[in-house]
C-alpha positions as a printed Julia matrix, in Angstrom:
195×3 Matrix{Float64}:
 -103.04  85.96  -86.48
 -101.89  83.91  -89.41
 -103.58  80.88  -90.49
 -100.36  78.86  -89.16
 -100.56  80.54  -85.92
 -104.21  80.05  -85.54
 -103.66  76.24  -86.0
 -101.13  76.17  -83.6
 -103.63  77.97  -81.01
 -106.32  75.76  -81.74
 -104.13  72.84  -81.39
 -102.87  73.81  -78.01
 -106.25  74.45  -76.6
 -107.22  71.01  -77.97
 -104.2   69.23  -76.47
 -104.95  70.83  -73.05
 -108.54  69.7   -73.34
 -108.24  66.22  -74.54
 -104.39  65.22  -74.67
 -102.26  64.82  -77.65
 -103.18  61.06  -78.21
 -106.88  61.94  -78.45
 -106.45  65.03  -80.69
 -105.46  64.1   -84.19
 -104.65  66.56  -87.06
 -108.35  65.9   -88.11
 -109.62  66.98  -84.96
 -107.51  70.23  -85.11
 -108.73  70.9   -88.6
 -112.51  70.29  -87.49
 -111.92  72.66  -84.39
 -110.54  75.41  -86.75
 -113.4   74.85  -89.46
 -110.69  73.87  -92.17
 -110.09  70.83  -94.34
 -107.42  68.09  -93.11
 -105.74  69.07  -96.53
 -105.65  72.79  -95.65
 -103.97  71.94  -92.18
 -101.42  69.54  -93.89
 -100.64  72.3   -96.15
  -99.1   74.11  -93.21
  -98.04  71.19  -90.89
  -97.04  67.58  -91.98
  -98.18  65.91  -88.86
  -99.27  66.25  -85.12
  -95.65  65.8   -84.04
  -94.57  68.91  -86.15
  -97.21  70.8   -84.29
  -96.39  69.63  -80.78
  -92.77  70.43  -81.51
  -93.34  73.92  -82.76
  -95.66  74.42  -79.62
  -92.72  73.38  -77.46
  -90.41  75.8   -79.24
  -93.09  78.66  -78.53
  -93.26  77.68  -74.97
  -89.45  77.68  -74.8
  -89.24  81.28  -76.23
  -91.9   82.63  -73.68
  -90.16  80.99  -70.52
  -86.58  81.82  -71.57
  -85.5   85.64  -70.68
  -82.04  86.78  -71.55
  -79.33  85.9   -69.16
  -79.13  89.42  -67.92
  -82.87  89.44  -66.99
  -82.7   86.53  -64.7
  -83.7   87.19  -61.14
  -81.2   88.44  -58.74
  -83.11  88.55  -55.59
  -85.75  86.21  -53.93
  -88.46  88.7   -54.57
  -87.61  88.82  -58.21
  -87.4   84.9   -58.22
  -90.9   84.87  -56.89
  -92.38  87.17  -59.56
  -90.44  85.31  -62.35
  -91.92  81.99  -61.1
  -95.51  83.43  -61.11
  -94.77  84.39  -64.76
  -93.36  80.75  -65.57
  -96.5   79.2   -63.98
  -99.0   80.92  -66.11
  -97.11  80.03  -69.24
  -96.72  76.37  -68.13
 -100.48  76.23  -67.38
 -100.83  77.6   -71.01
  -98.98  74.72  -72.41
  -99.79  72.07  -69.58
 -100.33  69.36  -71.91
  -96.72  69.28  -72.66
  -95.73  68.51  -68.95
  -98.67  65.91  -68.42
  -97.4   64.06  -71.37
  -93.82  64.76  -71.82
  -92.34  61.29  -71.57
  -95.07  59.82  -73.95
  -94.38  62.75  -76.31
  -90.56  61.94  -76.45
  -91.71  58.21  -77.11
  -93.48  59.47  -80.19
  -90.98  61.99  -81.38
  -87.15  61.48  -80.95
  -86.49  65.17  -82.55
  -88.54  66.61  -79.65
  -86.86  64.64  -77.09
  -83.39  65.47  -78.33
  -84.31  69.2   -78.59
  -85.66  69.18  -74.87
  -82.77  67.47  -73.56
  -80.62  70.24  -75.21
  -82.73  72.8   -73.8
  -82.92  71.22  -70.48
  -79.18  71.17  -69.86
  -79.08  75.01  -70.98
  -82.15  75.52  -68.5
  -80.07  73.77  -65.58
  -77.36  76.09  -66.32
  -79.81  79.2   -66.12
  -80.95  77.91  -62.83
  -77.49  77.64  -61.51
  -76.96  81.19  -62.6
  -80.04  82.37  -60.8
  -78.57  80.62  -57.67
  -75.2   82.22  -58.34
  -76.94  85.66  -58.45
  -78.66  84.95  -55.32
  -75.4   84.06  -53.64
  -73.68  87.08  -54.94
  -76.35  89.35  -53.71
  -76.35  87.71  -50.2
  -79.78  86.45  -50.5
  -78.87  82.76  -50.0
  -75.71  81.33  -48.21
  -74.28  78.3   -49.84
  -70.84  77.26  -50.46
  -70.6   73.59  -51.03
  -70.76  73.01  -54.74
  -72.46  69.74  -54.52
  -75.23  71.41  -52.28
  -75.73  74.05  -55.19
  -76.06  71.36  -57.79
  -78.54  69.42  -55.39
  -80.66  72.67  -54.94
  -80.52  73.34  -58.73
  -81.72  69.7   -59.54
  -84.36  69.75  -56.77
  -85.88  72.88  -58.44
  -85.54  71.49  -61.88
  -87.27  68.35  -60.81
  -90.15  70.07  -59.22
  -90.79  72.31  -62.16
  -90.6   69.75  -64.89
  -92.55  66.89  -62.95
  -95.02  68.57  -60.63
  -97.97  67.72  -62.95
  -97.0   64.04  -62.95
  -96.65  64.01  -59.36
  -99.94  65.42  -58.73
 -101.52  62.84  -60.96
  -99.73  59.94  -59.28
 -101.27  60.92  -55.74
 -104.68  61.38  -57.33
 -104.72  65.08  -57.1
 -106.18  67.4   -59.84
 -104.04  69.73  -61.58
 -105.82  72.95  -62.2
 -105.27  76.67  -62.48
 -104.98  77.03  -58.83
 -103.02  73.95  -57.69
 -100.33  74.55  -60.54
  -99.04  77.57  -58.39
  -98.22  75.01  -55.45
  -94.97  74.06  -57.24
  -93.58  77.3   -55.82
  -93.96  75.86  -52.13
  -91.72  73.11  -53.3
  -88.81  75.31  -54.84
  -89.3   77.73  -51.7
  -88.82  74.82  -49.19
  -85.87  73.6   -51.21
  -84.12  76.93  -50.71
  -85.29  77.51  -47.19
  -82.24  76.03  -45.44
  -80.12  78.46  -47.45
  -81.91  81.8   -47.05
  -80.07  84.59  -45.29
  -81.56  86.42  -42.12
  -82.78  89.11  -44.46
  -84.74  86.87  -46.8
  -86.14  84.52  -44.24
  -89.29  86.69  -43.96
  -89.91  86.84  -47.7
  -92.65  84.52  -48.93
């Protein structure tokens, strides 16, 4: 692992433990056992580090279109992989809106990615329709389902926080219950038994 990669990894771990607001570049340098100047040789500020961590997360959570799930069973497996990656970068979803307030470039990047991500969720729904895994014909209903799934994935961490629940490695998996519940009315007879 290169020094630059090691700094990103140390920052990710620190952000997950303490939050980005409490973890300055000096804290990251100390966790690495390097001088602040050495860190700044590689990264100019904390916002650049957060942005690069976001890009790494996006790369890990974005398979090629042809590999998107085509059946409910594959979708559940895909969701399990996504959850592990999102747990790895949990600071981002916990602090997303405040991160955007501090970094307009990150916000712009995320908005563009999120629009593309919405299209990818729509593609998964289309795959499930084509393969008779779900039955849904109304375009507005498809859009509502796509948005419900997107909302659950993006804001589940914040939701748990607002009801006084702890987000941990176990509770993070519960987001699948929400996406499954959103899809339940549209499941075909052959898929109703898949959990």
